[in-house]
C-alpha positions in Angstrom: -18.5 -3.8 -5.4 -15.4 -5.7 -4.7 -12.6 -2.8 -3.8 -10.5 -1.5 -1.3 -11.0 1.5 0.5 -7.6 3.6 1.8 -7.8 6.0 4.3 -5.3 8.1 6.9 -3.8 10.3 3.9 -3.0 14.1 4.7 -0.8 17.1 4.7 2.3 16.0 6.7 5.7 18.0 7.4 9.0 16.4 5.8 10.3 14.1 8.7 6.6 13.5 9.6 4.5 10.0 10.1 1.3 8.9 8.6 -0.3 5.6 9.0 -2.9 4.5 5.9 -5.5 1.9 5.8 -6.5 -0.2 3.0 -9.8 -2.0 4.1 -11.7 -4.5 1.8 -15.3 -3.9 1.0 -17.0 -6.9 -0.4 -14.3 -9.8 0.1 -11.8 -10.9 2.6 -8.2 -10.0 2.4 -6.8 -13.4 4.0 -6.7 -15.0 0.6 -4.5 -12.5 -1.4 -0.9 -10.7 -1.0 -1.5 -6.7 -0.8 0.3 -4.3 -2.4 0.5 -0.1 -1.6 1.1 1.6 -4.6 1.6 5.6 -5.4 1.2 7.9 -8.2 2.5 11.1 -8.5 1.6 13.9 -10.6 2.6 13.3 -14.1 4.5 10.4 -13.3 3.3 6.5 -13.7 2.1 4.4 -10.7 4.8 2.6 -9.0 5.2 -0.2 -6.3 5.5 0.7 -2.8 5.4 -2.1 -0.2 3.8 -5.2 -0.6 2.8 -8.1 2.0 2.3 -11.9 1.4 -1.1 -13.8 2.6 0.8 -15.2 5.4 1.8 -11.9 6.6 5.2 -12.9 7.0 6.9 -11.9 3.7 6.9 -8.2 2.6 8.7 -6.1 0.1 9.5 -2.6 -0.1 10.7 -0.1 -2.8 14.1 0.8 -2.5 13.3 4.6 -2.0 10.9 3.7 1.3 13.4 0.7 2.7 13.8 1.5 6.2 10.5 4.6 6.5 8.0 2.4 5.5 6.5 -0.7 7.1 3.4 -2.8 5.8 1.2 -5.3 8.2 -2.2 -6.7 7.9 -4.8 -7.8 10.2 -6.9 -10.3 8.7 -9.4 -10.3 11.6 -10.2 -6.3 10.5 -10.2 -7.4 6.9 -7.5 -4.1 6.8 -3.9 -3.8 5.8 -2.0 -0.9 7.0 1.1 1.1 5.5 3.1 3.1 8.6 5.1 5.8 6.7 8.0 7.4 8.8 10.8 10.1 8.1 8.3 11.0 5.0 9.6 13.1 2.1 8.3 15.6 -0.5 9.0 12.7 -3.2 6.8 10.4 -1.5 3.6 12.6 -2.3 0.9 11.2 -4.3 -2.1 9.4 -4.1 -1.7 6.0 -2.7 -3.7 2.8 -3.6 -4.2 -0.6 -2.3 -5.0 -3.9 -4.1 -5.1 -7.4 -4.0 -2.7 -10.1 -6.1 -4.9 -13.5 -6.0 -2.3 -15.4 -7.6 0.3 -14.9 -4.9 1.5 -18.2 -2.9 1.3 -18.0 1.0 4.8 -16.7 1.4 5.2 -14.6 -1.4 4.6 -11.1 -2.6 6.1 -8.8 -5.5 5.1 -5.0 -6.1 5.4 -4.9 -9.5 2.3 -4.1 -11.5 4.3 -4.9 -14.8 4.9 -8.5 -13.6 2.3 -9.1 -11.1 -1.6 -8.7 -11.6 -3.3 -6.7 -9.0 -7.2 -6.4 -8.4 -9.7 -4.2 -6.6 -8.1 -1.2 -6.9 -9.7 1.4 -4.7 -10.1 5.2 -5.0 -6.8 6.3 -3.3 -6.1 8.8 -0.5 -3.3 11.4 -1.1 -0.5 12.2 0.5 1.2 15.6 0.6 4.8 16.3 2.4 5.2 19.9 2.3 6.5 22.7 4.6 
């Protein structure tokens, strides 16, 4: 089955950090821009961060700019999301997915305009004291 496996979630206090991992199963991430998304209870899924196929271009939602960093290690077939200065409003299930139509140096973390594939089961992040 072609999908991502997300790990690294957990319970953290406000101001804390987590690093999420997203590992591809059954395919190679090299050919895709990768996006991170999250969904809080009762809310729609929203884009958080993305990274281009080249790894040169990244995009972050305004709500996480300066706090979250996306990176990739193609040799490990894995994409990471480093989350610092976490806030309670960052709570949710975090997913990653692949954009197979993106050019080498392009990504856009908007599921309204981009088609993302190979969604995983997600990993829960809870920010609470």
